[in-house]
C-alpha positions in Angstrom: -20.6 -6.2 -22.1 -19.7 -2.4 -22.3 -16.9 -0.9 -20.4 -17.7 0.4 -16.9 -18.3 4.1 -16.4 -16.2 5.8 -13.7 -19.4 6.2 -11.6 -20.3 2.5 -12.0 -16.7 1.5 -11.2 -16.7 3.7 -8.0 -20.0 2.1 -6.9 -18.6 -1.4 -7.5 -15.4 -0.6 -5.6 -17.6 0.5 -2.7 -19.6 -2.7 -2.8 -16.4 -4.8 -3.0 -14.7 -3.1 -0.1 -16.0 -5.6 2.6 -15.7 -8.7 0.4 -13.0 -11.3 1.0 -11.2 -13.1 -1.9 -13.1 -16.2 -2.9 -10.6 -17.6 -5.4 -6.8 -17.8 -5.1 -4.5 -18.1 -8.2 -1.5 -20.0 -6.9 1.9 -20.8 -8.2 0.4 -23.0 -10.9 -1.0 -19.9 -12.5 -4.3 -19.6 -14.4 -5.4 -23.2 -15.0 -8.7 -24.3 -16.5 -9.8 -25.3 -13.0 -9.2 -21.9 -11.6 -11.0 -20.3 -14.6 -14.0 -22.6 -13.9 -14.0 -21.6 -10.3 -13.9 -17.9 -11.1 -16.7 -18.4 -13.6 -18.8 -20.2 -11.0 -18.2 -17.5 -8.4 -19.1 -14.7 -10.9 -22.3 -16.5 -11.8 -23.2 -16.7 -8.1 -22.0 -13.3 -6.8 -21.4 -11.0 -9.9 -18.7 -9.1 -7.9 -15.7 -11.0 -6.5 -12.2 -10.6 -5.3 -9.4 -12.8 -6.5 -6.1 -13.2 -4.7 -3.0 -13.7 -6.9 0.0 -15.3 -5.1 3.6 -14.6 -6.1 3.2 -12.7 -9.3 4.8 -9.5 -10.4 2.7 -6.5 -11.2 3.1 -6.8 -15.0 2.1 -10.5 -14.8 -0.9 -9.6 -12.7 -2.0 -7.0 -15.3 -1.7 -9.7 -18.0 -3.6 -12.2 -15.7 -6.5 -9.8 -15.1 -6.8 -9.2 -18.8 -6.8 -12.9 -19.6 -9.5 -13.6 -17.0 -11.7 -10.8 -18.2 -11.4 -11.8 -21.9 -12.0 -15.5 -21.2 -15.0 -14.9 -18.9 -16.5 -11.7 -20.4 -15.9 -10.0 -17.1 -14.8 -6.4 -16.3 -11.9 -5.4 -14.1 -13.0 -3.1 -11.3 -9.9 -2.7 -9.3 -6.3 -4.0 -8.9 -4.6 -3.3 -5.6 -1.5 -5.2 -4.7 -2.3 -8.9 -5.1 -6.1 -8.5 -5.0 -8.1 -8.3 -8.2 -11.8 -7.2 -8.2 -13.9 -8.6 -11.1 -17.5 -7.9 -12.1 -19.8 -9.6 -14.5 -23.5 -8.9 -14.5 -25.7 -11.9 -14.2 -28.9 -11.2 -16.2 -30.5 -14.5 -15.1 -32.8 -15.0 -12.2 -31.7 -13.5 -8.8 -29.7 -15.8 -6.6 -31.5 -17.0 -3.4 -30.2 -15.1 -0.5 -28.6 -12.3 -2.6 -29.5 -8.7 -1.8 -32.1 -7.3 -4.2 -30.9 -5.1 -7.0 -33.4 -2.4 -6.4 -32.6 0.5 -4.2 -32.6 -0.2 -0.5 -35.2 2.3 0.6 -37.9 1.3 -1.9 -39.2 4.9 -2.0 -39.6 5.3 1.7 -38.3 8.4 3.4 -35.6 8.0 6.0 -33.7 10.3 8.3 -29.9 10.5 8.3 -29.7 7.7 10.9 -31.8 5.4 8.9 -35.0 5.5 10.9 -38.3 5.9 9.1 -39.8 9.4 9.5 -43.2 9.3 11.2 -46.1 10.0 8.9 -47.8 13.3 9.6 -51.3 13.0 11.0 -53.9 14.6 8.8 -56.2 17.1 10.3 -59.9 16.3 10.0 -61.2 19.7 9.1 
């Protein structure tokens, strides 16, 4: 998987802003069970937050590198004890997940999100 461009990283950070951590790496560190859980969550959601408990910054940097290399994921953001990871899921879309296409589907909207009325055609 290629590295994320700055534009892609910014968009992923925006998408991850409202997410809550779905996996916690506890005092036991990065165990195979934790890696399996992170892998399962990445398959399901593509973009996840991971909380790391009780680690120093240098150890968290090593931890995010280990996770990304083991699971072929990309680091998006590291703020405090929260890591944001991304791995594209090329398989079929997950039921209940938002569509990957743009939200407007080619329809014109105003600033407030309302659809613009279609202009009536004159019959001349």
